[in-house]
C-alpha positions as CSV (number, residue, x, y, z in Angstrom):
1,M,-57.7,121.7,-105.8
2,G,-58.7,122.5,-109.3
3,K,-56.8,124.9,-111.7
4,T,-57.8,128.4,-112.7
5,A,-57.9,129.6,-116.3
6,F,-58.0,133.2,-117.5
7,I,-60.0,133.5,-120.8
8,F,-60.4,136.5,-123.1
9,P,-63.2,137.3,-125.5
10,G,-62.7,138.3,-129.1
11,Q,-64.1,141.0,-131.4
12,G,-67.8,141.6,-131.2
13,A,-68.1,142.1,-127.5
14,Q,-67.0,145.8,-127.6
15,Y,-69.1,148.7,-126.5
16,V,-68.6,152.4,-125.8
17,G,-67.5,152.9,-122.2
18,M,-65.9,149.5,-121.7
19,G,-63.1,149.6,-119.2
20,K,-63.7,153.2,-118.1
21,D,-64.3,152.4,-114.5
22,F,-60.9,150.6,-114.5
23,Y,-59.2,153.6,-116.0
24,D,-60.9,155.9,-113.5
25,N,-60.1,153.8,-110.4
26,N,-56.8,152.1,-110.9
27,E,-53.4,153.5,-111.7
28,K,-52.1,150.4,-113.4
29,S,-55.2,150.1,-115.6
30,R,-54.7,153.7,-116.6
31,A,-51.1,153.0,-117.5
32,V,-52.2,150.1,-119.7
33,F,-54.5,152.4,-121.8
34,E,-51.7,154.9,-122.1
35,A,-49.3,152.2,-123.2
36,A,-51.8,151.1,-125.8
37,S,-52.1,154.7,-127.1
38,K,-48.3,155.0,-127.3
39,A,-47.8,151.7,-129.1
40,S,-50.7,152.2,-131.6
41,G,-50.5,156.0,-132.2
42,L,-54.2,156.2,-131.3
43,D,-56.1,157.9,-128.5
44,V,-57.3,154.5,-127.1
45,P,-59.2,156.0,-124.0
46,A,-61.2,158.2,-126.4
47,L,-61.8,155.2,-128.7
48,C,-63.1,153.1,-125.8
49,F,-64.9,155.7,-123.7
50,E,-66.4,158.3,-126.1
51,E,-69.2,157.9,-128.6
52,N,-67.5,157.4,-132.0
53,D,-68.0,155.6,-135.3
54,K,-64.7,153.8,-135.2
55,L,-65.1,151.3,-132.4
56,N,-66.9,148.7,-134.6
57,I,-64.4,149.0,-137.4
58,T,-61.9,146.1,-137.2
59,E,-58.7,148.1,-137.4
60,Y,-59.8,150.0,-134.3
61,T,-61.9,147.4,-132.5
62,Q,-58.9,145.1,-132.0
63,I,-56.6,147.5,-130.1
64,A,-59.5,148.9,-128.1
65,M,-60.7,145.4,-127.0
66,L,-57.1,144.3,-126.2
67,A,-56.3,147.4,-124.2
68,T,-59.5,146.9,-122.2
69,E,-58.7,143.3,-121.5
70,V,-55.1,144.0,-120.4
71,A,-56.2,146.9,-118.2
72,M,-58.6,144.5,-116.4
73,L,-55.9,141.9,-116.2
74,A,-53.6,144.4,-114.5
75,V,-56.0,144.7,-111.5
76,L,-56.2,141.0,-111.1
77,E,-52.4,140.7,-111.2
78,E,-52.2,143.5,-108.6
79,K,-54.4,141.5,-106.3
80,G,-52.0,138.5,-106.7
81,I,-54.4,136.4,-108.7
82,K,-52.5,134.3,-111.2
83,P,-53.8,131.7,-113.8
84,D,-52.6,128.2,-114.2
85,V,-53.4,128.4,-117.9
86,T,-54.7,131.1,-120.3
87,A,-56.6,131.1,-123.6
88,G,-58.5,133.6,-125.7
89,L,-61.0,133.5,-128.6
90,S,-59.4,134.9,-131.8
91,L,-58.3,138.4,-130.9
92,G,-58.5,137.3,-127.2
93,E,-55.5,135.0,-127.8
94,Y,-53.4,138.1,-127.5
95,G,-54.9,138.8,-124.1
96,A,-53.8,135.3,-123.2
97,L,-50.3,136.0,-124.5
98,A,-50.2,139.1,-122.2
99,A,-51.5,137.1,-119.2
100,S,-48.9,134.4,-119.8
101,H,-46.2,137.1,-120.2
102,V,-45.2,135.5,-123.6
103,C,-45.1,139.1,-125.0
104,S,-44.5,142.5,-123.5
105,Q,-47.5,144.9,-123.4
106,E,-45.8,147.2,-125.9
107,D,-45.2,144.4,-128.4
108,V,-48.7,142.9,-128.0
109,F,-50.3,146.3,-128.6
110,K,-48.1,147.0,-131.6
111,V,-48.8,143.7,-133.2
112,V,-52.6,143.9,-132.6
113,R,-52.8,147.4,-134.1
114,K,-51.2,146.1,-137.3
115,R,-53.3,142.9,-137.2
116,G,-56.5,144.9,-137.2
117,I,-55.3,147.0,-140.1
118,Y,-54.1,144.0,-142.1
119,M,-57.4,142.1,-141.6
120,Q,-59.4,145.2,-142.6
121,E,-57.3,145.7,-145.7
122,A,-57.5,142.0,-146.7
123,V,-61.3,141.9,-146.7
124,P,-62.4,140.9,-150.2
125,N,-65.7,142.1,-151.6
126,G,-68.6,139.8,-150.9
127,G,-67.3,137.9,-147.9
128,A,-69.7,136.6,-145.3
129,M,-69.9,134.9,-141.9
130,I,-73.0,133.0,-140.7
131,A,-73.7,131.5,-137.2
132,V,-75.3,128.1,-137.5
133,I,-77.4,127.1,-134.4
134,G,-78.6,123.7,-133.5
135,M,-76.8,121.4,-135.9
136,D,-74.3,118.6,-135.6
137,T,-70.8,119.9,-136.4
138,E,-70.0,116.9,-138.7
139,V,-73.1,117.7,-140.8
140,I,-72.0,121.4,-141.1
141,E,-68.5,120.3,-142.2
142,K,-69.8,117.9,-144.8
143,I,-72.2,120.4,-146.3
144,C,-69.5,123.1,-146.5
145,D,-67.1,120.6,-148.1
146,G,-69.7,120.0,-150.9
147,I,-70.3,123.6,-151.8
148,D,-68.9,125.0,-155.0
149,G,-66.8,128.0,-153.8
150,M,-64.9,128.8,-150.6
151,V,-66.8,128.3,-147.4
152,T,-65.4,126.8,-144.2
153,I,-65.8,126.8,-140.4
154,A,-64.5,129.9,-138.7
155,N,-65.4,129.1,-135.1
156,Y,-66.3,126.0,-133.2
157,N,-67.8,128.0,-130.3
158,C,-69.8,125.4,-128.3
159,P,-72.1,122.5,-128.9
160,G,-74.9,123.7,-131.1
161,Q,-73.1,126.8,-132.3
162,V,-70.7,127.0,-135.2
163,V,-69.8,130.0,-137.4
164,I,-69.1,129.5,-141.1
165,T,-67.1,131.9,-143.2
166,G,-66.2,132.4,-146.8
167,E,-67.2,133.9,-150.2
168,E,-70.7,135.4,-150.0
169,A,-72.3,133.2,-152.7
170,A,-70.8,130.0,-151.2
171,A,-71.8,131.0,-147.7
172,N,-75.3,131.8,-148.7
173,E,-75.6,128.4,-150.6
174,A,-74.3,126.7,-147.5
175,M,-76.8,128.5,-145.3
176,K,-79.7,127.4,-147.6
177,Q,-78.5,123.7,-147.5
178,L,-77.9,123.8,-143.7
179,A,-81.5,125.2,-143.2
180,E,-82.9,122.4,-145.4
181,A,-80.8,119.8,-143.5
182,G,-82.4,120.9,-140.2
183,A,-80.4,123.7,-138.7
184,K,-82.5,125.5,-136.1
185,R,-81.3,128.9,-137.2
186,C,-78.7,130.4,-139.6
187,I,-77.9,134.0,-138.6
188,P,-75.8,136.2,-141.0
189,L,-73.3,138.2,-138.8
190,K,-72.7,141.9,-139.1
191,V,-69.0,141.7,-139.8
192,S,-66.8,143.4,-142.3
193,G,-65.4,140.3,-143.9
194,P,-64.9,136.5,-143.9
195,F,-62.6,136.3,-141.0
196,H,-60.8,133.0,-140.1
197,S,-61.0,131.8,-143.7
198,P,-58.3,131.1,-146.2
199,L,-59.3,134.4,-147.9
200,L,-57.4,136.1,-145.0
201,A,-54.1,134.3,-145.7
202,G,-52.6,137.5,-147.1
203,A,-53.2,139.3,-143.8
204,G,-51.4,136.5,-142.0
205,E,-48.4,136.9,-144.3
206,K,-48.2,140.6,-143.5
207,L,-48.7,139.9,-139.8
208,A,-45.8,137.5,-139.9
209,K,-43.4,140.3,-140.9
210,E,-44.7,142.4,-137.9
211,L,-44.3,139.4,-135.6
212,D,-40.7,139.2,-136.7
213,T,-40.1,142.5,-135.0
214,I,-41.2,141.5,-131.5
215,T,-39.7,139.4,-128.7
216,I,-41.3,136.1,-127.6
217,N,-40.5,135.0,-124.1
218,D,-40.4,131.5,-122.8
219,V,-43.8,130.1,-122.1
220,T,-43.8,129.9,-118.3
221,I,-47.6,130.2,-117.8
222,P,-49.2,127.7,-120.2
223,Y,-51.5,129.0,-122.9
224,I,-53.6,127.2,-125.5
225,A,-53.6,128.3,-129.2
226,N,-56.8,128.6,-131.2
227,V,-55.4,126.8,-134.2
228,T,-54.4,123.6,-132.4
229,A,-56.6,123.7,-129.2
230,D,-53.5,122.5,-127.4
231,Y,-50.7,123.9,-125.3
232,V,-47.9,125.9,-126.9
233,Q,-44.8,124.3,-125.5
234,N,-42.0,126.1,-127.4
235,K,-41.7,129.8,-127.9
236,E,-40.6,129.1,-131.5
237,D,-44.1,128.0,-132.2
238,V,-45.8,131.2,-131.1
239,K,-45.3,133.3,-134.2
240,P,-46.2,130.7,-136.8
241,L,-49.4,129.9,-134.9
242,L,-50.4,133.5,-134.7
243,Q,-49.8,134.0,-138.4
244,K,-52.0,130.9,-139.2
245,Q,-54.7,131.9,-136.7
246,V,-55.9,134.8,-138.9
247,S,-57.0,132.4,-141.7
248,S,-57.7,129.2,-139.7
249,S,-60.7,127.9,-137.6
250,V,-60.9,129.0,-134.0
251,R,-61.3,125.8,-132.0
252,W,-62.8,127.3,-128.9
253,Q,-64.9,124.4,-127.7
254,Q,-62.0,122.1,-128.1
255,T,-59.8,124.6,-126.2
256,V,-62.1,124.6,-123.2
257,E,-62.5,120.9,-123.2
258,R,-58.7,120.5,-123.3
259,M,-58.4,122.8,-120.2
260,I,-61.1,120.9,-118.3
261,Q,-59.4,117.6,-119.2
262,D,-56.2,119.0,-117.7
263,G,-57.9,119.9,-114.4
264,V,-59.2,123.4,-114.8
265,T,-62.3,123.9,-112.6
266,T,-62.5,127.7,-112.5
267,F,-62.6,130.0,-115.6
268,I,-62.3,133.7,-115.3
269,E,-63.6,135.6,-118.3
270,I,-61.7,138.9,-118.6
271,G,-63.2,141.6,-120.9
272,P,-66.4,143.2,-122.1
273,G,-69.6,141.1,-122.2
274,K,-70.2,137.5,-121.2
275,T,-69.9,135.7,-124.5
276,L,-67.4,133.1,-123.4
277,S,-69.4,132.4,-120.2
278,G,-72.5,131.7,-122.4
279,F,-70.4,129.2,-124.4
280,M,-69.2,127.7,-121.2
281,R,-72.7,126.8,-120.0
282,K,-73.2,124.8,-123.2
283,I,-69.7,123.1,-123.1
284,N,-69.7,122.1,-119.4
285,R,-72.0,123.3,-116.6
286,D,-70.0,121.6,-113.9
287,V,-67.1,124.1,-114.0
288,Q,-67.2,127.5,-112.3
289,T,-67.2,130.6,-114.6
290,L,-66.5,134.1,-113.2
291,N,-66.5,137.4,-115.0
292,I,-64.4,140.5,-114.9
293,E,-66.2,143.3,-116.8
294,K,-66.8,146.0,-114.2
295,Y,-64.3,147.2,-111.6
296,E,-66.5,145.9,-108.7
297,D,-66.3,142.4,-110.2
298,V,-62.7,142.1,-109.1
299,E,-63.5,142.0,-105.4
300,K,-66.3,139.6,-106.1
301,V,-63.9,137.3,-107.9
302,V,-61.3,137.6,-105.1
303,E,-63.9,136.6,-102.5
304,V,-65.2,133.6,-104.6
305,L,-61.6,132.4,-105.2
306,K,-60.9,132.6,-101.4
307,E,-63.9,130.5,-100.7
308,T,-63.1,127.8,-103.2
309,K,-59.4,127.5,-102.3
């Protein structure tokens, strides 16, 4: 029997109304949104469910996304569905921490609220992120290394899709050279800064001080860190890895490949959208990927898991 992984998407999948059916239909989900509001000092249900101009601003997006993911997770846990391993892309790593019970809900919400603020504050003028489609990773790395200025890889998403990040001029020069070298497409992303680049190291330093105020529990349900694409074995490693994650590459493809190598055959994406499921189809079509985005998805997942056990 194969293993099951819970995986959590990152910033960019958010939309107004996400998680509302969980809030309306489940007491534990409702309690999660209320806990997020208390920990962050924001009206998180209003942020998620009502039309507003804050949801796509990093300092608000992150707490809204995480609250939604944890509210969805609460229903799965209520149904007795447990993961063998967890992982999340960027912000989604905090969903994995919650699913693995490495942090309490209160602590994970408190940290992510500050993480969003620090990342927003750290954004330098002229940063950029660009998705590069249809090019070999080694070629992208080589071109970025040869650019005058700061540009590096932010995300290894899946075969044929890598995101670069850095100073605007350097990123644009890299985009030009990548196109000339044969990239199918280079798409500038609508983001507020060069996330997962060394330019965000200051945000990581501030985050480290916030991380010092929370409790990290023993890792009883394994989870995989973005920075290493490997299991975190010791709780002492959790905080340094989360600090480093802000300014380091997200090794998502390698993370998924590590889980498959370790016997994971079912992946359950928990959160808005189906971004990770799209990546999964390009990483390995032989594994099963399920989604929890709407309240009715929970029963569908329960039924599928019964059939595959």
